[in-house]
C-alpha positions in Angstrom: -20.5 83.8 226.7 -19.7 81.5 229.6 -22.7 80.9 231.9 -21.7 79.9 235.8 -25.1 79.3 238.1 -24.5 77.4 241.3 -28.1 76.0 240.7 -27.0 74.5 237.3 -24.6 71.5 237.2 -23.1 72.4 240.3 -21.8 76.0 238.9 -19.9 73.8 235.5 -19.7 76.7 233.0 -21.7 76.8 229.6 -22.3 78.6 226.5 -25.5 78.3 224.2 -23.4 79.9 221.8 -21.4 76.8 221.5 -23.9 74.9 220.2 -26.5 77.5 218.3 -25.9 75.7 215.1 -26.9 72.4 216.3 -29.6 74.1 218.4 -30.8 76.1 215.0 -30.6 72.3 213.4 -32.4 70.2 216.1 -33.8 71.7 218.8 -37.0 72.9 216.6 -38.9 69.6 217.9 -42.3 70.4 219.7 -45.0 68.3 218.1 -48.5 70.3 217.1 -50.2 69.0 220.3 -47.6 71.1 222.3 -48.6 74.7 220.3 -52.4 73.8 220.6 -52.5 73.7 224.5 -51.1 77.1 224.3 -53.4 78.2 221.3 -56.4 76.6 222.7 -55.8 79.0 226.0 -56.3 82.0 223.7 -52.6 82.7 224.0 -50.4 84.1 221.4 -52.8 84.8 218.8 -53.9 87.9 216.6 -54.0 91.1 218.6 -51.7 90.2 221.3 -48.1 91.8 221.8 -46.7 88.4 223.0 -42.8 88.4 225.0 -40.6 85.4 224.5 -37.7 85.0 227.1 -34.9 82.6 226.5 -36.3 82.3 223.2 -33.0 80.7 222.2 -33.5 80.2 218.1 -36.6 81.5 217.8 -38.9 78.3 218.2 -41.6 79.6 219.5 -42.6 82.5 218.0 -41.8 81.1 214.6 -44.1 77.8 214.9 -46.6 80.3 217.0 -46.0 83.2 213.9 -49.4 82.2 212.2 -51.7 82.7 214.7 -51.1 86.4 214.2 -49.5 87.8 217.5 -47.0 90.5 217.4 -43.6 88.7 219.2 -40.6 89.9 220.7 -38.1 87.5 221.7 -34.9 87.8 223.6 -32.1 85.7 224.7 -28.5 86.1 226.7 -26.8 84.7 223.7 -25.8 86.8 220.9 -25.2 83.6 218.9 -28.7 81.9 219.5 -30.5 85.4 218.3 -28.5 85.4 215.3 -29.9 82.0 214.4 -33.2 83.3 215.3 -33.2 86.2 213.1 -31.9 84.4 210.2 -34.4 81.3 210.5 -37.2 84.1 210.8 -35.8 86.2 208.0 -36.0 82.9 206.0 -39.2 82.3 206.8 -40.4 86.0 206.0 -41.7 86.4 209.6 -41.6 90.0 211.5 -40.3 88.8 214.6 -38.2 91.4 216.8 -35.1 89.7 218.4 -33.0 91.3 220.7 -29.7 89.6 222.5 -30.2 90.7 226.1 -30.3 88.7 229.6 -33.5 88.6 231.1 -32.5 90.2 234.0 -31.8 93.6 232.0 -34.7 94.0 229.5 -36.3 97.5 230.1 -39.5 97.4 227.8 -42.1 99.9 228.9 -44.5 99.6 231.7 -48.0 97.7 230.4 -46.3 96.8 227.0 -47.1 93.0 226.6 -50.5 91.0 226.5 -48.3 87.5 227.2 -45.1 86.9 228.0 -43.6 83.2 227.2 -40.7 81.3 228.9 -40.3 78.0 227.4 -37.4 76.1 228.5 -35.8 78.5 230.1 -37.5 79.8 233.3 -35.1 78.1 236.1 -32.3 80.1 234.6 -33.5 83.3 236.0 -32.7 85.6 239.0 -36.5 85.5 240.1 -36.3 87.9 242.7 -35.2 90.5 240.1 -36.8 89.3 237.1 -40.8 88.8 238.4 -41.3 92.2 239.3 -39.9 93.2 236.1 -42.3 90.9 234.0 -45.2 91.8 236.2 -44.5 95.7 235.3 -44.4 95.2 231.7 -47.2 92.9 231.5 -50.7 95.1 230.8 -53.2 94.6 233.3 -54.3 90.8 233.6 -51.6 89.9 231.7 -50.7 86.6 231.3 -47.3 84.6 232.1 -47.0 81.1 230.4 -44.2 79.2 231.6 -43.6 75.9 229.3 -41.1 73.2 229.9 -40.7 69.8 227.6 -38.0 66.6 228.6 -37.6 62.9 227.8 -38.3 60.4 229.9 -35.4 58.3 230.9 -37.0 56.1 233.2 -39.7 55.5 230.8 -38.0 55.4 227.5 -34.8 53.1 227.0 -33.2 55.3 224.1 -33.6 58.5 226.0 -32.2 56.9 229.1 -28.7 55.4 227.6 -28.6 58.4 225.8 -28.3 60.2 229.4 -26.4 57.7 230.8 -23.5 59.0 228.1 -23.7 62.4 228.9 -23.5 61.9 232.7 -20.0 59.5 231.8 -18.9 63.3 230.4 -20.8 65.7 232.7 -21.6 63.9 236.1 -22.7 66.8 237.7 -25.3 67.8 234.7 -28.6 68.7 236.4 -30.7 68.0 233.4 -31.0 64.4 234.2 -33.5 62.0 236.1 -36.6 63.8 234.7 -40.3 62.4 235.7 -43.2 64.0 235.1 -43.9 66.8 237.4 -45.5 70.2 237.6 -43.3 73.0 237.0 -41.8 74.5 240.1 -42.8 78.0 241.0 -40.5 80.2 243.4 -42.4 81.9 246.1 -42.0 85.7 244.4 -44.0 84.5 241.6 -47.1 84.2 244.0 -46.5 88.1 245.3 -46.8 89.2 241.8 -49.3 86.5 240.3 -51.9 84.0 240.5 -51.8 80.7 239.1 -54.5 80.3 236.4 -54.2 76.6 235.4 -51.2 73.7 234.7 -51.2 70.5 232.8 -48.6 68.0 232.7 -48.7 65.3 230.1 -47.2 62.5 227.9 -46.4 62.6 224.3 -43.9 60.9 221.5 -41.5 62.9 219.7 -40.5 61.3 216.4 -36.5 61.1 215.6 -34.1 59.5 213.4 -31.1 58.7 214.8 -29.2 61.7 213.4 -32.0 64.0 214.7 -31.5 62.7 218.0 -27.8 62.4 218.0 -28.4 66.5 217.4 -30.8 66.8 220.1 -28.8 65.3 223.0 -25.5 67.4 221.4 -27.1 70.4 221.3 -27.6 69.8 225.4 -26.3 71.9 228.4 -24.5 68.8 229.5 -22.7 68.3 225.7 -22.2 71.1 223.6 -22.6 74.1 225.7 -20.1 72.9 228.4 -17.6 70.1 227.3 -14.0 70.7 225.4 -13.8 69.8 221.9 -11.4 66.8 222.8 -14.3 65.8 225.2 -17.2 66.2 222.7 -15.4 64.6 219.8 -15.1 61.4 222.0 -18.7 61.9 223.1 -19.7 62.2 219.7 -18.4 59.0 218.6 -19.3 56.8 221.6 -23.1 58.1 220.9 -23.2 57.7 217.4 -21.9 54.0 217.9 -24.6 53.6 220.7 -27.3 54.3 218.7 -26.1 52.3 216.0 -26.3 49.8 218.5 -29.7 50.3 220.2 -31.8 52.5 217.8 -34.4 51.6 214.8 -34.0 54.0 211.7 -36.8 55.7 213.2 -38.3 56.1 216.4 -40.5 57.8 218.8 -38.8 59.4 222.0 -41.1 59.6 225.3 -41.2 63.2 226.8 -43.5 65.0 228.9 -44.5 68.3 228.5 -45.9 70.8 231.4 -47.3 74.3 231.4 -48.0 76.5 234.0 -50.2 80.1 233.2 -50.4 82.6 235.8 -52.4 85.8 235.8 -50.7 89.0 236.6 -52.6 90.2 240.2 
């Protein structure tokens, strides 16, 4: 399913379905600290009904499943949901996954205690989505927006890898990240109040193959390049990593969260 959004990559089409297998293999990378920030705030734990928007391959619900919440995950990509179901089934986890765009969800009002949106909030039509989220949250319900990105100006391996993405996708808008709070559009504050936010740095361990897979599964590469472009990028990136990266290394990232409560 091709997606075009003028807010992203100057409107260049991308399709997460094209990279779902790599996404399932290489994007489950959040460190324990990332999840601990959620649990320590009393979120996604036993007794709570949680909806994960833009769930992808179900990384968030699968990693937090052990804390006892009842999870539902939605994603616009059927291929992503297929991978999420497979991985959850293999792990014997009871998670309800649905292939549906966030703009089209139709859960009953007062259905959820917590809604999470990890790495996906900027893709949404906020004017349409935010009133819906407020409606399906219970009174006092929480909306948790999460993000993690490598820091190309602090980390030389990440920086060189990013330069190569830009060689093939010059309008890729995922480049040039710096540590900052998550941007929240004005409509959010009509329905929610900001309770907490945090931005922090962390190191994520990789080997050459897993970092290559992480980069390949990003929007500017696997989700948008032609087969011929992807073959050339693949060879160039592998050669780059053999020149600049040791066998094992960390990539410097920052993570951010915004915790909002329904008014």
